[in-house]
N, C-alpha and C positions, 0 to 999 in steps of 0.2 A: 451475268452469266449463271449466279445461284439459281435465278428463277427459271432460266430454262432447262438446267440441269434436273429442276423440281418437276418440270413438266413433261420433261422427256419421258416417253413410254419405257415402261420396263417389260423385259422378256419374261415370257411364263415360265414358271418353274414346274417341276415334276415332283409332287410329294412322295416320300418313300412309299405311302401306302398304294399310290397308283402303281409305282413299280413294282411292288408284291404281287399284285393283282394280274400283272400280265408276265412275270415269270413262269416259265414252263414249270410243269409239276412231272413228279415220276411214281410210278406206282409203287405202293408199299412193298417191300422185297427187293426192290430193282437194285441196290446198293449191297445185299446181303452177302457175305464171303469176301466182298472187295472194299468196301471202304475203310477199314482198319489197316489196309496194306497199300501203302502209297505205290509199291511197285504193279498193283493190279489197277491202278487209276488210268484214266485215257490219256492219250499224250498230251504233254502240256499242261494237265492239271494239276501237278505236284508243284510245278514252276511258278503256276498262277495261286497257289495256294500260299506259298513261301511269302509271295510279295504281299499277300492280303494278311498274314501272320505279322510281319514286318510294321505294316502300316498301324495295324492294332496294338501292338507292343509300344510303340512310337506315340500312342493316343493321339493320332491324326483320324478320328473318328468320321469324319467328312470322306477321306480318300479309302479308310479301311471300307465304309458302306459303299462305294464307288467299285472298289474291286470285288467284293462280294457279290454284287449284282451282275458284274462282268462274268465271273465265274459260274456262277449258278445259271445265267442265262445259255451257257455252253454245256453246262453238265448238271441239270435239272435235278435239284435237291440232295446235291453232294452232302452228306450229313455233316462232316467237319465244318465247311463254308457256312451250311445252315447255324451252326453253333456259335461261330465268330460273328456272323450276321445279328444274331439274336444279343450276343453280348454287346456289340456295337449299338443297336437301336436302343438297347436300355441304356446304356450311357449317354445318348443323345435323348434321354427320356421320353422315347417314343414307344409307351409301355404297350399300346393296344399291339402295335405291329410286333414288337419283341416277343409279345407273347404267342402271337400267331406262328411266328418263325420258330419258336421253342417247341411248341405242339407239334409242327411237322418234324423237328429234328427227331422228337421222342417216337414219332409214328415210323421212321428209319431205323432207330435205335432205341428200342424200348428196353435194352438191359442197361443203359447208361443214364439213368435216372439221378443217379448221384451228382452228376454233373450239371444239373437243371435247377439248382437252389434260384436261380435268377428268374425263372417262371414263376416262383412263388413270390418273389420281391415284385413282380410285374402285377400278379394278381392283387397283390395287397396295395400297390399303389393306384390301382383302379378301384379299390375298394369292393373287391370280389373276395370277401373274407372267407367265405366258406371252401371256394375254390383254393384258396392260398393256404387255409389249413391243411386240407386233402393233400395237396402237394408238397408241402413241408413235410407231412408225415411220410410220404412216399420217399422223399430223399433221405430221412432219417432212418427208414426202415434199410434202405441201401447203403448208408454211411450214418452210422451211428454218433461218429465225431464232429459231424459238420457243424460247428459254432454257430456261424451265422443263419443255417438253418433253423437250429434251436431258437436264436434271438429272433428271427423273422415269425417264427411260431408264436414266440410269446407276446410280441405286439399284434398278431392277429388274434390270439384268443382274448388278449385286452382288448382290442376292437369289438370283439363279438360279446364282450360283457362277461368273459370267464377270468375274472379279476384274481381269483385265488390261483389258478392254473397259471394265468400270465407270471403272476409273481413268483411261484415256483420254478418256472422255466428261467426268468432273468436270474434268478439266484442260482440256478445250474449253471447258466453262463458265468457268472462272476466266480463260482467254485472253481471252473475250469481256466478261467481268465481274468484274474482281479483286476486288471487294468482296463478292461472293457468300459470306455467313458460312458456310450450310449445305455449299456445295461444298469450301470450304475445310477444314471439320471434317472431313467424311467422306474428302477426299484424306489427312489425315494420319491418321485411324482405319484406313484401307484400308492405308496404307504401313505402320502399326505392325502390324496383324493378320496380314497376307499377307505381310509383309517384302519390299515391293516396292519398298523403297529403302534405302538406306545409311541408318546410324544419325543423322548430321549432318543428312540430307535430312528424317529423320523429326522431328528435334527441330525444324528450320526451319518444316516444314508445322505444326507443332503451336504454336509461336509466332506464326506468322501468322494461324491459326484463333482464338488467344486476342486478339489486337490487332483482330480484326474483331468479336469476339462475347466481351467478357470478362465477360459475365454468363450466359453459356451453361455450366449446370453439367457437359454432356458434354464440354465441351473442358477443363475441369479434373481431370475423372474420368481423362481419356487422358493428361493431363499428369503426373496420381499414377502412373500405370501405366507410363509410360515412365521417370521418375525412380527408381521402385521396380526396374525392369530393370536400370538401370544400378547400382543399389547406393546412391543417394542419397537416404538413407533421411530426412532433415531436409525435403529438397524434396517428397519424395513425402508426407509428413506434412501440411505445409503445404498442398499442392495438394487432398489429400482433405479437409481441413478445409473450405477453400473450397467444394469441390464440396457437401459436405453442408449447408452455410448456405444456399447458393444453390438447392441441392434443395428444401429446405424452403420456400423461397419460391415456386417454382416450383409447388409442391405446391398451395398457396393459389391461385396465379394459376388452376390448371386447375379448383380448386374453383368458382371464381367463373364460369369460362367454362361448366361444365356448368351453373350455375344460370341 
């Protein structure tokens, strides 16, 4: 029975990029003066959008994607539906598709750049660092307090080799949110890799990152590197052992996330 099941033909699946290519498009400006007021939407669109929002909030992303496609096939490029579809595709790690959707959203809603920091995340995830930098700056021009945009810009500057700029931005994030574990890690990592701080400052930064994220394997790996650099073989071995154990658990988590 198992053999028969393995040999049974599987139904072809339609990838989201294919669905995006066949969705109808609308001329820029088609929704001007209407999309922000649901009372002006076509009949049935508001109810369908409510169902779409419900699926996204429940983090049922396959259902959210399906409902977004249905809504957008009936009401081409309705901006709020594009926005949720972009967020959904990002959460499904379909970064190219998500970037395309957010670009279309901005074409119809250019005044809402403050709500599109995820487009910067998409560009960053795709290695399009120059576009990511430009978009994060666009978002921050509209929403200066967008902490995650500042953090994204910091990562982008680091990838572009602008280490001092990246460090300053990580520091800025931590000033506003001292418990930002990722910013604490990257501040410590950058301090060590690029020698942007004295040894005591590097050690302090690493300890701070460990306090904020004691189960993050990256921080333990950095701790092992620092200890090894100082010749503390015992501490380095202990930290590396902790890293390897946590990394094995993270591997299981990532497998579950993909499933």
